[in-house]
ZAMARGU-4260 file (C-alpha; in steps of 0.2 Angstrom, whole numbers, plus 5000, padded with zeros to 4 digits):
<rodrens>
0) 5027/5002/4868 | 5040/5001/4882 | 5038/4988/4896 | 5048/4985/4912 | 5045/4971/4924
5) 5048/4975/4942 | 5049/4959/4953 | 5046/4964/4971 | 5054/4956/4986 | 5037/4948/4991
10) 5036/4939/4974 | 5023/4951/4967 | 5026/4958/4949 | 5023/4976/4944 | 5023/4980/4925
15) 5026/4998/4920 | 5021/5002/4902 | 5022/5018/4892 | 5020/5024/4874 | 5038/5024/4866
20) 5037/5042/4862 | 5033/5047/4880 | 5049/5039/4888 | 5060/5052/4895 | 5047/5066/4896
25) 5038/5074/4911 | 5020/5079/4909 | 5012/5092/4921 | 4995/5099/4924 | 4992/5108/4940
30) 4997/5098/4955 | 4997/5082/4944 | 5013/5076/4936 | 5019/5060/4926 | 5038/5059/4927
35) 5044/5046/4914 | 5062/5052/4915 | 5068/5039/4928 | 5072/5021/4928 | 5054/5015/4933
40) 5048/5015/4914 | 5065/5012/4906 | 5062/4994/4899 | 5062/4986/4882 | 5052/4990/4867
45) 5039/4976/4865 | 5025/4971/4853 | 5007/4974/4858 | 5005/4955/4860 | 5020/4954/4872
50) 5014/4969/4882 | 4997/4961/4884 | 5004/4945/4890 | 5015/4954/4903 | 5000/4965/4909
55) 4988/4950/4911 | 5001/4940/4921 | 5006/4955/4933 | 5000/4958/4950 | 5000/4977/4948
60) 5001/4987/4932 | 5005/5005/4928 | 5001/5012/4911 | 5004/5029/4903 | 5000/5035/4886
65) 4985/5033/4873 | 4992/5016/4866 | 4996/5008/4883 | 4980/5013/4891 | 4970/5007/4876
70) 4978/4990/4877 | 4974/4989/4896 | 4956/4993/4892 | 4956/4981/4878 | 4962/4967/4889
75) 4949/4973/4902 | 4962/4976/4916 | 4956/4993/4919 | 4940/5003/4917 | 4938/5019/4907
80) 4932/5028/4923 | 4948/5025/4932 | 4959/5033/4919 | 4967/5049/4924 | 4972/5062/4911
85) 4986/5074/4914 | 4989/5087/4900 | 4981/5076/4888 | 4991/5060/4892 | 4980/5046/4899
90) 4987/5036/4914 | 4980/5021/4925 | 4986/5010/4939 | 4978/4994/4945 | 4980/4979/4957
95) 4975/4963/4948 | 4967/4949/4957 | 4970/4932/4949 | 4959/4917/4952
</rodrens>
């Protein structure tokens, strides 16, 4: 998986994750589009454990691809009912509230 950490000016952290094979692609279905060609997802290849740590500690997450979404589901950061599928590619976003 590819993960990129975005640190915002307000101090919040957004983690963008996509399956390695999807990086650099664009997926379209009707009016919905997942554009993985820009810098937003261009991060580093990471292990599932590393990505899990990044996701759990983020304020916002954006995950694209079967493996990435499955990990966010496994970590209980998103719910299956909130997963959007575009041309067979699952995608989810979430704002996480930490105790």
